[in-house]
ZADO-1210 file (C-alpha; in nm, 4 decimals, padded with zeros to 6 digits):
<atoms>
<atom x="-10.7637" y="08.1132" z="-01.2996" code="MET" pos="1"/>
<atom x="-10.6530" y="08.2088" z="-01.6468" code="SER" pos="2"/>
<atom x="-10.8411" y="08.0732" z="-01.9444" code="THR" pos="3"/>
<atom x="-10.5183" y="07.9194" z="-02.0736" code="GLY" pos="4"/>
<atom x="-10.5092" y="07.6675" z="-01.7865" code="THR" pos="5"/>
<atom x="-10.6417" y="07.3210" z="-01.8678" code="ALA" pos="6"/>
<atom x="-10.9657" y="07.2379" z="-01.6902" code="ARG" pos="7"/>
<atom x="-11.0265" y="06.9225" z="-01.4871" code="ILE" pos="8"/>
<atom x="-11.2293" y="06.6902" z="-01.7096" code="ARG" pos="9"/>
<atom x="-11.4997" y="06.5077" z="-01.5118" code="ILE" pos="10"/>
<atom x="-11.7249" y="06.2058" z="-01.5732" code="LEU" pos="11"/>
<atom x="-12.0384" y="06.1832" z="-01.3531" code="ALA" pos="12"/>
<atom x="-12.1898" y="05.8381" z="-01.2910" code="VAL" pos="13"/>
<atom x="-12.5172" y="05.7884" z="-01.1009" code="ASP" pos="14"/>
<atom x="-12.8412" y="05.6077" z="-01.1769" code="ASP" pos="15"/>
<atom x="-13.0440" y="05.9044" z="-01.0458" code="HIS" pos="16"/>
<atom x="-13.0667" y="06.1872" z="-01.3029" code="PRO" pos="17"/>
<atom x="-13.1262" y="06.4431" z="-01.0275" code="ILE" pos="18"/>
<atom x="-12.7885" y="06.3592" z="-00.8682" code="VAL" pos="19"/>
<atom x="-12.6106" y="06.3902" z="-01.2028" code="ARG" pos="20"/>
<atom x="-12.7873" y="06.7231" z="-01.2612" code="GLU" pos="21"/>
<atom x="-12.6713" y="06.8450" z="-00.9201" code="GLY" pos="22"/>
<atom x="-12.3105" y="06.7480" z="-00.9947" code="ILE" pos="23"/>
<atom x="-12.3319" y="06.9106" z="-01.3392" code="ALA" pos="24"/>
<atom x="-12.4692" y="07.2340" z="-01.1871" code="ALA" pos="25"/>
<atom x="-12.1856" y="07.2523" z="-00.9331" code="LEU" pos="26"/>
<atom x="-11.9207" y="07.1899" z="-01.1984" code="ILE" pos="27"/>
<atom x="-12.0729" y="07.4302" z="-01.4531" code="ALA" pos="28"/>
<atom x="-11.9862" y="07.7377" z="-01.2455" code="ILE" pos="29"/>
<atom x="-11.6262" y="07.6321" z="-01.1742" code="GLN" pos="30"/>
<atom x="-11.3662" y="07.7962" z="-01.4004" code="PRO" pos="31"/>
<atom x="-11.1240" y="07.5053" z="-01.3520" code="ASP" pos="32"/>
<atom x="-11.3663" y="07.2173" z="-01.4280" code="MET" pos="33"/>
<atom x="-11.5715" y="07.0789" z="-01.7155" code="ILE" pos="34"/>
<atom x="-11.8172" y="06.7881" z="-01.7300" code="LEU" pos="35"/>
<atom x="-11.7200" y="06.5700" z="-02.0275" code="VAL" pos="36"/>
<atom x="-11.9623" y="06.2803" z="-01.9849" code="GLY" pos="37"/>
<atom x="-12.2380" y="06.1128" z="-01.7846" code="GLU" pos="38"/>
<atom x="-12.3403" y="05.7518" z="-01.7217" code="ALA" pos="39"/>
<atom x="-12.6261" y="05.5847" z="-01.5345" code="SER" pos="40"/>
<atom x="-12.4682" y="05.2481" z="-01.4436" code="ASP" pos="41"/>
<atom x="-12.1338" y="05.0752" z="-01.4151" code="GLY" pos="42"/>
<atom x="-12.1245" y="04.9283" z="-01.7651" code="ARG" pos="43"/>
<atom x="-12.2024" y="05.2639" z="-01.9201" code="GLU" pos="44"/>
<atom x="-11.9374" y="05.4219" z="-01.6959" code="ALA" pos="45"/>
<atom x="-11.6689" y="05.1931" z="-01.8399" code="ILE" pos="46"/>
<atom x="-11.7727" y="05.2828" z="-02.1970" code="GLN" pos="47"/>
<atom x="-11.7831" y="05.6549" z="-02.1185" code="GLN" pos="48"/>
<atom x="-11.4434" y="05.6361" z="-01.9493" code="PHE" pos="49"/>
<atom x="-11.2903" y="05.4738" z="-02.2579" code="ARG" pos="50"/>
<atom x="-11.4454" y="05.7427" z="-02.4782" code="THR" pos="51"/>
<atom x="-11.3590" y="06.0514" z="-02.2734" code="HIS" pos="52"/>
<atom x="-11.0589" y="05.9471" z="-02.0576" code="ARG" pos="53"/>
<atom x="-11.1663" y="06.1926" z="-01.7820" code="PRO" pos="54"/>
<atom x="-10.9208" y="06.3301" z="-01.5268" code="ASP" pos="55"/>
<atom x="-11.1610" y="06.2520" z="-01.2418" code="VAL" pos="56"/>
<atom x="-11.4682" y="06.0259" z="-01.2277" code="THR" pos="57"/>
<atom x="-11.7414" y="06.0791" z="-00.9668" code="VAL" pos="58"/>
<atom x="-11.9312" y="05.7506" z="-00.9323" code="MET" pos="59"/>
<atom x="-12.2188" y="05.6185" z="-00.7232" code="ASP" pos="60"/>
<atom x="-12.1514" y="05.2973" z="-00.5325" code="LEU" pos="61"/>
<atom x="-12.5037" y="05.1499" z="-00.5542" code="GLN" pos="62"/>
<atom x="-12.6325" y="05.1156" z="-00.9119" code="MET" pos="63"/>
<atom x="-12.8341" y="04.8611" z="-01.1138" code="PRO" pos="64"/>
<atom x="-12.6784" y="04.6422" z="-01.3846" code="GLU" pos="65"/>
<atom x="-12.3231" y="04.6904" z="-01.2515" code="MET" pos="66"/>
<atom x="-12.2416" y="04.8594" z="-00.9224" code="ASN" pos="67"/>
<atom x="-11.9800" y="05.1283" z="-00.8709" code="GLY" pos="68"/>
<atom x="-11.7281" y="04.9049" z="-00.6969" code="LEU" pos="69"/>
<atom x="-11.7222" y="04.6536" z="-00.9844" code="ASP" pos="70"/>
<atom x="-11.6970" y="04.9412" z="-01.2338" code="ALA" pos="71"/>
<atom x="-11.4127" y="05.0962" z="-01.0322" code="LEU" pos="72"/>
<atom x="-11.2197" y="04.7680" z="-01.0405" code="ILE" pos="73"/>
<atom x="-11.2835" y="04.7199" z="-01.4147" code="ALA" pos="74"/>
<atom x="-11.1797" y="05.0751" z="-01.5041" code="ILE" pos="75"/>
<atom x="-10.8628" y="05.0642" z="-01.2925" code="ARG" pos="76"/>
<atom x="-10.7671" y="04.7250" z="-01.4378" code="ASN" pos="77"/>
<atom x="-10.7747" y="04.8875" z="-01.7812" code="GLU" pos="78"/>
<atom x="-10.6568" y="05.2349" z="-01.6732" code="PHE" pos="79"/>
<atom x="-10.4442" y="05.1985" z="-01.3552" code="PRO" pos="80"/>
<atom x="-10.4050" y="05.5754" z="-01.3161" code="ASP" pos="81"/>
<atom x="-10.7816" y="05.6436" z="-01.3175" code="ALA" pos="82"/>
<atom x="-10.8849" y="05.8786" z="-01.0374" code="LYS" pos="83"/>
<atom x="-11.2299" y="05.7790" z="-00.9117" code="ILE" pos="84"/>
<atom x="-11.4330" y="05.9286" z="-00.6276" code="ILE" pos="85"/>
<atom x="-11.7049" y="05.7034" z="-00.4879" code="MET" pos="86"/>
<atom x="-12.0410" y="05.8481" z="-00.3805" code="LEU" pos="87"/>
<atom x="-12.2828" y="05.6746" z="-00.1475" code="THR" pos="88"/>
<atom x="-12.5804" y="05.7296" z="00.0764" code="THR" pos="89"/>
<atom x="-12.4383" y="05.4839" z="00.3300" code="TYR" pos="90"/>
<atom x="-12.1411" y="05.5255" z="00.5635" code="LYS" pos="91"/>
<atom x="-12.0803" y="05.1480" z="00.5802" code="SER" pos="92"/>
<atom x="-11.7243" y="05.0811" z="00.6929" code="ASP" pos="93"/>
<atom x="-11.6825" y="04.7547" z="00.5002" code="ALA" pos="94"/>
<atom x="-11.7904" y="04.9236" z="00.1749" code="GLN" pos="95"/>
<atom x="-11.5533" y="05.2159" z="00.2356" code="ILE" pos="96"/>
<atom x="-11.2574" y="04.9853" z="00.2970" code="VAL" pos="97"/>
<atom x="-11.3406" y="04.7739" z="-00.0118" code="ARG" pos="98"/>
<atom x="-11.3570" y="05.0857" z="-00.2304" code="ALA" pos="99"/>
<atom x="-11.0284" y="05.2258" z="-00.0963" code="LEU" pos="100"/>
<atom x="-10.8521" y="04.8898" z="-00.1361" code="LYS" pos="101"/>
<atom x="-10.9787" y="04.8791" z="-00.4963" code="ALA" pos="102"/>
<atom x="-10.8114" y="05.2145" z="-00.5594" code="GLY" pos="103"/>
<atom x="-11.0778" y="05.4795" z="-00.4985" code="ALA" pos="104"/>
<atom x="-10.9253" y="05.8266" z="-00.4740" code="GLN" pos="105"/>
<atom x="-11.2066" y="05.9582" z="-00.2559" code="GLY" pos="106"/>
<atom x="-11.5210" y="05.8531" z="-00.0712" code="TYR" pos="107"/>
<atom x="-11.8073" y="06.0986" z="-00.0217" code="LEU" pos="108"/>
<atom x="-12.1516" y="06.0758" z="00.1334" code="LEU" pos="109"/>
<atom x="-12.4216" y="06.2213" z="-00.0912" code="LYS" pos="110"/>
<atom x="-12.5532" y="06.4436" z="00.1872" code="ASN" pos="111"/>
<atom x="-12.2162" y="06.6240" z="00.1785" code="ALA" pos="112"/>
<atom x="-12.1975" y="06.6760" z="-00.1988" code="LEU" pos="113"/>
<atom x="-12.2542" y="07.0507" z="-00.1984" code="HIS" pos="114"/>
<atom x="-12.0010" y="07.1070" z="00.0797" code="ARG" pos="115"/>
<atom x="-11.7248" y="06.8675" z="-00.0192" code="GLU" pos="116"/>
<atom x="-11.7488" y="06.7585" z="-00.3847" code="LEU" pos="117"/>
<atom x="-11.5456" y="07.0359" z="-00.5499" code="LEU" pos="118"/>
<atom x="-11.2579" y="07.0201" z="-00.2995" code="ASP" pos="119"/>
<atom x="-11.2571" y="06.6410" z="-00.3278" code="THR" pos="120"/>
<atom x="-11.2374" y="06.6602" z="-00.7092" code="ILE" pos="121"/>
<atom x="-10.9446" y="06.9044" z="-00.6899" code="ARG" pos="122"/>
<atom x="-10.7697" y="06.6843" z="-00.4324" code="ALA" pos="123"/>
<atom x="-10.8177" y="06.3729" z="-00.6479" code="ALA" pos="124"/>
<atom x="-10.6846" y="06.5565" z="-00.9538" code="TYR" pos="125"/>
<atom x="-10.3768" y="06.6507" z="-00.7498" code="ALA" pos="126"/>
<atom x="-10.3308" y="06.2867" z="-00.6480" code="GLY" pos="127"/>
<atom x="-10.4540" y="06.3145" z="-00.2889" code="ARG" pos="128"/>
<atom x="-10.7021" y="06.0756" z="-00.1271" code="LYS" pos="129"/>
<atom x="-11.0033" y="06.2258" z="00.0504" code="THR" pos="130"/>
<atom x="-11.2595" y="06.0555" z="00.2715" code="ILE" pos="131"/>
<atom x="-11.5723" y="06.2283" z="00.3975" code="SER" pos="132"/>
<atom x="-11.5313" y="06.3019" z="00.7733" code="PRO" pos="133"/>
<atom x="-11.8412" y="06.0946" z="00.8587" code="GLU" pos="134"/>
<atom x="-11.7042" y="05.8008" z="00.6591" code="ALA" pos="135"/>
<atom x="-11.3637" y="05.8366" z="00.8305" code="SER" pos="136"/>
<atom x="-11.5306" y="05.8109" z="01.1718" code="LEU" pos="137"/>
<atom x="-11.7053" y="05.4915" z="01.0611" code="GLU" pos="138"/>
<atom x="-11.3718" y="05.3330" z="00.9646" code="ILE" pos="139"/>
<atom x="-11.2047" y="05.4407" z="01.2890" code="VAL" pos="140"/>
<atom x="-11.4947" y="05.3073" z="01.4969" code="GLU" pos="141"/>
<atom x="-11.4404" y="04.9544" z="01.3656" code="HIS" pos="142"/>
<atom x="-11.0642" y="04.9682" z="01.2993" code="ALA" pos="143"/>
<atom x="-10.9787" y="04.7404" z="01.5919" code="THR" pos="144"/>
<atom x="-11.2607" y="04.4905" z="01.5293" code="ASP" pos="145"/>
<atom x="-11.1681" y="04.1366" z="01.4315" code="ASP" pos="146"/>
<atom x="-11.2556" y="04.1037" z="01.0633" code="ALA" pos="147"/>
<atom x="-11.4844" y="03.8218" z="00.9569" code="LEU" pos="148"/>
<atom x="-11.3144" y="03.5509" z="00.7536" code="THR" pos="149"/>
<atom x="-11.4427" y="03.4786" z="00.3987" code="PRO" pos="150"/>
<atom x="-11.6038" y="03.1552" z="00.5264" code="SER" pos="151"/>
<atom x="-11.7798" y="03.3466" z="00.8060" code="GLU" pos="152"/>
<atom x="-11.9105" y="03.6001" z="00.5546" code="VAL" pos="153"/>
<atom x="-12.0426" y="03.3095" z="00.3440" code="SER" pos="154"/>
<atom x="-12.2263" y="03.1716" z="00.6481" code="VAL" pos="155"/>
<atom x="-12.3616" y="03.5168" z="00.7320" code="LEU" pos="156"/>
<atom x="-12.5016" y="03.5612" z="00.3790" code="ARG" pos="157"/>
<atom x="-12.6888" y="03.2309" z="00.4118" code="LEU" pos="158"/>
<atom x="-12.8162" y="03.3254" z="00.7588" code="ILE" pos="159"/>
<atom x="-12.9476" y="03.6491" z="00.6057" code="ALA" pos="160"/>
<atom x="-13.1203" y="03.4400" z="00.3372" code="ALA" pos="161"/>
<atom x="-13.3076" y="03.2579" z="00.6150" code="GLY" pos="162"/>
<atom x="-13.1266" y="02.9222" z="00.6080" code="LEU" pos="163"/>
<atom x="-13.0901" y="02.7037" z="00.9196" code="ALA" pos="164"/>
<atom x="-12.7514" y="02.5622" z="01.0252" code="ASN" pos="165"/>
<atom x="-12.8130" y="02.2230" z="00.8600" code="LYS" pos="166"/>
<atom x="-12.9138" y="02.3910" z="00.5311" code="GLU" pos="167"/>
<atom x="-12.6055" y="02.6146" z="00.5489" code="ILE" pos="168"/>
<atom x="-12.3851" y="02.3085" z="00.6089" code="ALA" pos="169"/>
<atom x="-12.5359" y="02.1383" z="00.3023" code="ASP" pos="170"/>
<atom x="-12.4848" y="02.4517" z="00.0894" code="GLN" pos="171"/>
<atom x="-12.1203" y="02.4889" z="00.1941" code="LEU" pos="172"/>
<atom x="-12.0429" y="02.1148" z="00.1927" code="SER" pos="173"/>
<atom x="-11.9345" y="02.1200" z="00.5558" code="THR" pos="174"/>
<atom x="-12.0607" y="01.9862" z="00.8896" code="THR" pos="175"/>
<atom x="-12.3353" y="02.1383" z="01.1008" code="GLU" pos="176"/>
<atom x="-12.0878" y="02.1593" z="01.3909" code="GLU" pos="177"/>
<atom x="-11.8507" y="02.3650" z="01.1748" code="SER" pos="178"/>
<atom x="-12.1351" y="02.6032" z="01.0879" code="VAL" pos="179"/>
<atom x="-12.2277" y="02.6391" z="01.4571" code="LYS" pos="180"/>
<atom x="-11.8652" y="02.7233" z="01.5361" code="SER" pos="181"/>
<atom x="-11.8584" y="02.9909" z="01.2660" code="ARG" pos="182"/>
<atom x="-12.1887" y="03.1353" z="01.3888" code="VAL" pos="183"/>
<atom x="-12.0466" y="03.1648" z="01.7435" code="ARG" pos="184"/>
<atom x="-11.7415" y="03.3422" z="01.6022" code="SER" pos="185"/>
<atom x="-11.9589" y="03.5770" z="01.3928" code="ILE" pos="186"/>
<atom x="-12.1722" y="03.6728" z="01.6950" code="LEU" pos="187"/>
<atom x="-11.8598" y="03.7386" z="01.9020" code="SER" pos="188"/>
<atom x="-11.6819" y="03.9480" z="01.6371" code="LYS" pos="189"/>
<atom x="-11.9899" y="04.1585" z="01.5584" code="LEU" pos="190"/>
<atom x="-12.0976" y="04.1923" z="01.9220" code="GLY" pos="191"/>
<atom x="-12.4365" y="04.0523" z="01.8218" code="ALA" pos="192"/>
<atom x="-12.7016" y="03.9005" z="02.0502" code="ARG" pos="193"/>
<atom x="-12.8288" y="03.6472" z="01.7995" code="ASP" pos="194"/>
<atom x="-12.8378" y="03.5574" z="01.4297" code="ARG" pos="195"/>
<atom x="-13.0956" y="03.8240" z="01.3434" code="THR" pos="196"/>
<atom x="-12.8961" y="04.0933" z="01.5223" code="HIS" pos="197"/>
<atom x="-12.5787" y="03.9783" z="01.3417" code="ALA" pos="198"/>
<atom x="-12.7561" y="04.0104" z="01.0059" code="THR" pos="199"/>
<atom x="-12.8759" y="04.3621" z="01.0925" code="THR" pos="200"/>
<atom x="-12.5242" y="04.4728" z="01.1948" code="ILE" pos="201"/>
<atom x="-12.3655" y="04.3186" z="00.8849" code="ALA" pos="202"/>
<atom x="-12.6135" y="04.4869" z="00.6506" code="LEU" pos="203"/>
<atom x="-12.5672" y="04.8250" z="00.8210" code="LYS" pos="204"/>
<atom x="-12.1878" y="04.7995" z="00.7981" code="ARG" pos="205"/>
<atom x="-12.1942" y="04.6798" z="00.4369" code="GLY" pos="206"/>
<atom x="-12.0321" y="04.3441" z="00.5171" code="ILE" pos="207"/>
<atom x="-12.3129" y="04.1725" z="00.3258" code="ILE" pos="208"/>
<atom x="-12.5886" y="04.2918" z="00.0933" code="GLU" pos="209"/>
<atom x="-12.9330" y="04.1471" z="00.0323" code="LEU" pos="210"/>
</atoms>
């Protein structure tokens, strides 16, 4: 590529310095890319985005202070054309779908960074969406599942917190019978044996977080 061609300006966001260093090292040897900024949490990412207006942002999903999904939403509310690639250790289908619905341009698992990051950045810059093959399989696996309703997710969060049906009913200002009905529906939709199994499945798929 000729030196006269503009380089893709990249912002790297991750709370682990070693991950940011790895991204920086990969970008440093690319003639068509330049790292313009770094951030260690979502709030800092928003500030750095405003300062540098990068072409592509590579951002971790799980971070302290403000997570990547909330930062993605905030940045795209302010800059609708922002191209953001989400990084994660987890191939949780609910998290992937939430990120894509919020406008993520790509979704990569951290174990695939060295193989897929540079192509994903170039694809995002060109306006194409890219999902890590492992993450794609996770979405496909659960594509035909019945989604939990918001009220069922609320019940599931309280189950995960260790509350009994009566306590959940009190928390949600509903009847114990209504809670039992939602629990039956949750178990059926998740293919779970019991409440504990349902919690395990929901955490693994990213439907709820502790």
